[in-house]
Structures are given as C-alpha cells and as structure tokens.
N, C-alpha and C positions, 0 to 999 in steps of 0.2 A: 504494499500499499502506500509506504514512503517513496519508493523508485516511481509509482505513478504519480504521486502530487508531484512529486521534484519535476518529472517530464512536463507535467501541465503548466507548471509555472513557466516555463519558456516558450510556448505560445502565445500566438497575439492574442489580442484583445479579444476578437470577434468570434475567435475559434474556442474561448473556453466556456462559453456557454453551452456547447454542444459537447466538451469534453468531459465538463460536470457531470452533465446527464447521463451521458454513458458510461462515465465510472459509478455514478450511483445504482445504475442499473445493473452492473457488476454485483454490486454490493448485495443487493436483495434480490438477484436472482436464485440464491439459494436461502431462503428463509431459515434453514438449520444450521446457518453456517456458524461456528462459536464464535466468531471474531466481529459479528456483525453490529453489535454496541459500539466497538472500539472504532472499527471501521467509519461506521456513522460518525462519530465523534470528529475522526480526523478530517475526514472532508469538509465538515461545516467548519471546523477551525481553520482549515485552509481558505476555506472560501472567506471565511470573515477578514484574515489578517492580510489576503492577500488582495484586498480592495478589489476583486473583480467588476465593480460597477453592480450598481442597484438593481439594473435590470435582471442581470444574471443573477445576483443574489436571489431575487423573488422569484426567478423561474426556478433556481435549484430547489428553494423551499417549499414553493408550490406541488413541485412533483416529491419531494420527501412528504409532504402532507398524505398525497394520494398513496403512497406505499404504505404507509402508516395506521390508514384509515381502512384499506381493503385486506386482503389475504394474504398479502406478502408476509406479515408476521404474525403467528397464530399465539406465540405465548406472551400472556398479559404482562408477566413481570419484565419479559423484552423489550416489550412496547414501552412500559413505563418508565423503563431507564433510560431508553432514546429519547424518549420525551422531556425529559427531565435535564438530560444532557445538553439537547438542543435549545431548550429553553434558555439554559445557563449562559450559553454560548451568545446566543443572540440578542439577548435583554438588554446589553450597553446599546445596541444598535436599533432600539425597539420604534422610534421615529421612522426609521426606515423600511422596517418589513412589520408594522402594525398589523395587517391583515392576517398575514401568515402566523404570527405571533399567537393571535386571538385563535387562529384554528387549531394549533397546535396546544392551547389552553382547554379547548373545549375538550377535545380528544382526551386529554390529561383526567378531566374532570368527570369525564363518560367513566374510565375506569377505575377512579376513585369511589364513584357513586355506586356503581355495579360491585365493588367490595365494601361496602356499606361505612366508607371512612366519610362520615358526611360533612365532618366541620374541614377536614383537608379539602374535599369537592368544593366546599363553600368559597373558601379562600383562594382558591386556584381561579374561580368566577367572579369574585372580587377585584382579581388583579387584572380582568380585560378591561382594556380603554374603550370601553361605549361612549361615553359621553362627547370624547374628541373624534371619536370616527365618523367620519363624512357618509360611509358607506351604512353605517346600520341605520335601519328606520326605528320610528317609538316603537313599533309593535316589536321587533327583534330585542330593543332594550327591555321592554315590557316582561318579556319570557323569560331572559335571563334574570332580571329582578325577581319574579315569582319563582324561579327555579332555587335561587340563591336563599330566600324566604323558608321555603318548603325544608331545604337540606340545613339551614340552621335550626329550624323546629323541631328535625328530627335529634338534635342534640340538645334541645331545650334550651336554647339561646336567644329567649324571645326578646331580650333587648336590642339587640343587634338587628334581629329579624325584624322589629319593627321600623328602623329605619331603612330597610330594602322595601318594606311594606308600603311605608310613604311616598317613596319615588316610583314604585308602582302604581299607587294610588291617583298619582299626576299624569299617568300615561293611560289607565284604562279604557280612555276615552278612544283610544287609536284603535281598536279592534274589534271586531264584530266575531272572530273566533271562537267557537262555542267550546273548546277544550281551554283554551286561555281563561275565557270567563269563568268556567268552573273551578278551574285551579285558582284564580284570584279570588271568588267566594270561600273557599276552601281555607286559603290562607287569612281572610279577613275573619273568619269564625275561630280560627285557631290562634290567630292574635288576641281577639276578644277574650279565648278561653284562658289564655297566657297570661292576659291583664288583669284577670277576675273580673271583667265585665261580663258577668254570667249570663245576664239577661239576654243582650244581644248576642253573646255565643248561640245560647239555646234557640233562639228564634232563628238565625242564621243554619245550623245544623239540621233544624227540622224542615227548613226549607228545602236544603240539600237533597235530604232522604226522600225527596220525592222526585227526583229527577231522573226519568228513566235512562240517561244515557251513562249513568253512573251503574257499576256491578253491583250486584244484590247484597253481596256480603258488604261490600262500603256503606250502602243506603244503610243496612242494618246497623253497623257501626256508628255511623252519624246519627241515626235516632237514638243509639242510646247515648252518646255524648249530648244529645239535647236533653235528655233526662237530667243526667247526672246534672250539667248546667243549669236547668230550671231548678232543681233541688237546693243547689246552693246559692243562687240567685237572693238579690235583697227582697223584701216583701213590697207589697204594692200591686195597684191592679193589671198593671202590664206583666207582673209574673203570675197572677191569678190567672190572666189569658193563656198564657204560655202552659202553664198546668191543666187549666181545661181542655186547652188544643192537643196535649199529649195523652191525654187521660181519655180522652174521645178517640183518640187513633188506635184502631183496632191491631195494629202493629206490635204498640207497645204492652199489649197481654202477654206476647212471647219473650219479651224481655226479663232478665234476671232483676233487675232494677223495679218491675212493676208494682211489687207489695210498695217500698216505700213511697212510689210515686202516687200510687190510690191513697196510703193514708196521709200522704203532705196536703193533698187535693181534701180531701174529705176530714181532714181536721182529727185524725185519729193520734194515741200517743205511740211514738217509735219506741220499739223496747232496744236495750243495750245490743243483742245479739242481733238484730235486722241492722242497727248501724254500723256493727263489725262487719258484718256481711257487705254491706255497700262501700264501706271505707276501704275493700281489698280492690275494687276496681277505680280508686283513684289515683290520680297522676300527683307527684307528688308539689307542684304549685296547686293543686287543688286541697292541699293538706298545711297550708301556711298556718305557721304558728301566730297566736294574739298572743299579746303582751299582756298582764293583769294591769287592771287600772289602780288606781288609789283606793276606790271604794273596796274593789276586791281584795285587797290586801288587808284593808280593815275589817272586812268581814273575816277574815282568816284570823285576825287579833282577837276578835270578839266572838270566835265560835262557842267558850266555854259559857257564855251569856245568853246563846242562844238555844241551848239543849235542853231548857226547861227544867233545870234539874237533874235530868237523870246522867246516870254515867256513861250511859250507851253512846256512841258519837256515831251520827246518821253517815257521814261522808267527810273526809278531810280535804274536799275537791274546793277550791275557792274561786274557781270560774273556768271558762271552756279554755280550751286549750289550742284548737284548731278553727278555722273556719265552718268546717263541717259540723265539730262539737257547738259553736254558737247557733249555727242554723238549727241543730237537731234540739238544742235546750230552749231555746226562744219558741222553737213550735210547740214542742210538749206543754211549756207552760200557757201556750194557747189552747192546748187542748184542753189541758185541766180547767180553764175557763168556761170550757163549753159543759164541762161535766159536774163539776162543784158549783155552789153558791157561796162557798168561802173554804180556807183550808189554811193550817198552821202553817209558820215558818219551818217547822221540823218535818211537817207532812209533805211540803212542796219539795223539801231538801232533800227528802228520801224517793221521791218521785223522779227528781232531777239527779240524783247523785251528785249532790251538793250540800256544802255546810249550809245551816239555816240562816245565817247571816248573808251569805252568798246567793242564795236564793231570793231572799229580801231584796238586795240590792239588784238584782235580775229584773224582780217584778216591779221594782219602784222605776227604774230605766224607762221599762215599757211603757207604764203608765205617763210618766213624764213626758214622753215623746207621743201621745198618743196614739200608741199600738195595741194597748191592751187596757180597757176597761174595766175601772175597780177601785177600792182604796185601800189603805194597809190603817190597820190598829195598831199601832205600836204597845199599847197596855196589854192587851189579850193576845199580842204576837199572831194577829190572824190578817189574812190577806181576802178583801170580801171581792167578789166577782159582780159585776155588773151585765145584767142580759145583753149579748150582742145584739145590735140591729142587723139587718139586711146589708146595709150599705156601710157596715164597718167588716164584712167580711173579708173584703176583697185588700183590706188594709192589714188588717192582724194577721200575719204570716210570719214565718223564721226567718231569720237575717236581719230585718229592718233596715228603714230607709230614714230613721231619724224625723223631723216635723214634715209629714208630709201632706197635702191637700186630701180632703175627704172628698173621694169621687164616688157616685154610685156604680156599683158593679155586680151585676147579677150572671156570677158564674155557673147557675144552676147546678149545683153539685149533688141536691136531694132529688134532683130529678133525670140524671145523667143517664141512669141505668133503665129507667122507663122509656126514655129516648131511645137509646139503643136498642131495646127490644121491639119498640116499634117500627123502626127502619128494618129489623131482622125480618119482622112478620109482614111488612109491605113486600119486600124482596122476594119472601117466599110465595106470597099470593101471585106476583107478577111472574115468577118462575113457572108456578103452577098453572095459569091461563096462556102463556107459550107454550105450553106441554100439549097440553089439549090440542090449540089450534095446528101444532104440528102433527098430532094422530090423526086429526082429521082432515089433513091435506092441506088446510087453508092458508099456512105460512111453510115456505120452503125452511128445510133444517139449516142449510147454509147462511140462509138470510136471517134465520133466529138467532145463530153463534155470533153473526158480527154486529 
C-alpha cells in the first residue's frame, strides 16, 4: 500500500482522482481482507495530506460512503472502526467536506443505534452540522431532531431531549409526512411524561393509542402509559375527563392497571397491595421523591400527642415519600370523605398509614386548598366531612392543584356501567337484525360485513 501511495504522489493533478478511486476499489474488492481498516486509513490520510484538491477529495469520500453503505463491508465492527478513523482524519477539514462527513456520521449513528448504544448515537447526530448546511431542508432537520429526542429519551436524558424537542417544534410545520408527525407527537407525549406534566402526557398517549398506522402492541403500550399518567396527574376537571375517557374505553379493561384506574375514577379506597403492584410498572421519573414540609416534620415531633394516650403507634410515616405516594394518600383521604361523616386523627392515620399528626396535616392542607369539604375539631381530634356536592366531584381528586376555580363537571361515574350496558345491548340488537336480513336474502353477506 505504501508503494502504491508513493507512486500516486508522482501523478499529475488531473490523474489523481482516477488513481485514488482505482486504489479504493482495490481495497474494497475483498471485504474479508485483514488489512482493510489500515488500508482505508492510509488512503484517506494520504488524500488529506497531499492536498489533491477539494473536487478529488469529495469524489473519493463520496465513493467511500457508497462502499461502507453497501455490501462491501459486512462486519459491523469493521465498518464502525473505518467510520471512526475517517471522521477523525477528515474532521479538521470539515468545512470542505461537510456533506460527506454528515453522511459518515449518519452511517455511524445507524450502527450505534442498532447496537442500542443510544447516547453515543445521539452524540454523533448532534455533531452533524445541519444549521449551516445549505442542502439540508427543514424537513430533514426535523427528522434528525426527532431522532435525537427519541435516542436521548431511551437513556432517560429528558433535559437535553427537551432542547432538541423545542428545535423540532419550530420546524414541525414544514412536513406533512405521517410517520414524522406521529414520531413528533410521541416525542411530545414522552417529553410531557418525563417533565411530570402527566395530564398532557395522558391526553397525548390516549390520542396516539387510536392511530391505526401504529402497531397494535405499541398502541396497547401507549394506552397503558395514558392510564399511568392519568393516575399520577394532578386533580381537576381536566383530569376527571381523562379518567372518564379512559374508564369508558373498553380496551383498558384488559390492562393490568384497570383496577387502580376504576378505583380512582369511582373514588374507592386503594389498598397497599394494589399500590405496590401499580408501582412495579412505573419508571424512575414517575417515582420522584418529595421532600417533607415543615408541617410534616412538626407532625412527626407531635406524634406522641396524637395517639390518644395509647401506647400503640399507628404508623411512623410523617408524609408521602413519592409523587405516587402523595397521589394515593390524597385520593384515599377523599375516598374516606365519601364513606364517613367524621373520623379521628388516629383512625385516619391508620387508614392512610400515617402518624395521626401527619394525617391531620394532610387533611388540613386539602381543606385550605378547597379540595376537601370539611372542618377539623382540634379538641376532640376529629375531622368532620361535609357532603360533597356534585360540582365538587371533578375537583376533589388525588394529586391536587392548590387553589382552583370551581367548575361544574359531571363525569357520570354512577351511570357509566349502565351506559356501557345500553351500548352493548343496542349493538347486539343491530347485529341480530342484520343476521335475520342476511338469512332471508334481503342483504348481501359481503355488504353486511362491510
């Protein structure tokens, strides 16, 4: 190889392009050659050091792109080593060979992604100079940004992913391609999920679960993600609508999370075993730790004063530890208000697995924020619940929004099952009528199926 390169140096400028291409063809004529990596490196180093001209350099690098993208090199490790070597050699002269370098980086990113090296693949794509490239269209930039977001989210790097998502958002108007739009919407849902904007994420996941172009298993996964985010979302009329929509979706009955979804929607108490089972499917960002407030610490200090003189301690917990824990505790407290007229601090603590003081603190917060109707009797250590009005049902949910406007929201929780049964009966009657018409020959069977 050294002799061939030395001979090539003596050629005229106009003959060098053909000579380099011929030499490159010899290198890749045998894909199993043991020195293909070293020979390729030698050719490219010679090409860059001899300053054979930009036109010749672009021709040779473009031909190398074809060889590496085709069947000339089967071994992926060999291809990766060649790509990394070429990029290191050509990088100092990026301005002259920008298009070819970008193509090499796309090939390297494909290899890394296939090996599930998500962060490395994302870093390679980040190095592509799309903003300064005149040939790159807005739609091409959009696809690269969405791909980077997807790769970063696989590594749960939501902060950096949001940066590229914002870039994609400014270019989404430039495409009408369905696949690109679906990828963008999925990125949007996942970004909202990782940012703990669970209400937005639930709505977008649920919307995507109806898209026919998406694989059935993926649609089921998105539906499950919608239920998870809806359970974790803060309370309010919009959350109640999402819960109602998911509860009425007949597909959710087949999900393992249907039990907790139905109990949340129907204001039933959640048991520790049910919460533990639900917790297994949550991702780390959905189990974010919550710090104890000053009131929670005070409740722990006053634990001895709240046990009504009994030596038995109901619980040692002084407050919720995670986002899920807080949502479940507040939901169970609201469920208690539907069952009892009043309850002692100690009794509520036993139900919520909290110290009596911590249970009182949580109830007081929710009463102050207008998410729980009632009042507290400090002398008798009782919490009195007021009968919830229909317009309050949409607001008093687990999670809490703080001070929110009272909006009338009839979610129809008491009539949901009756409504579903009426739909089933109507569909069954229609099916029976059609069957009779087919049997009598009044309607063609193919038309009936259509």
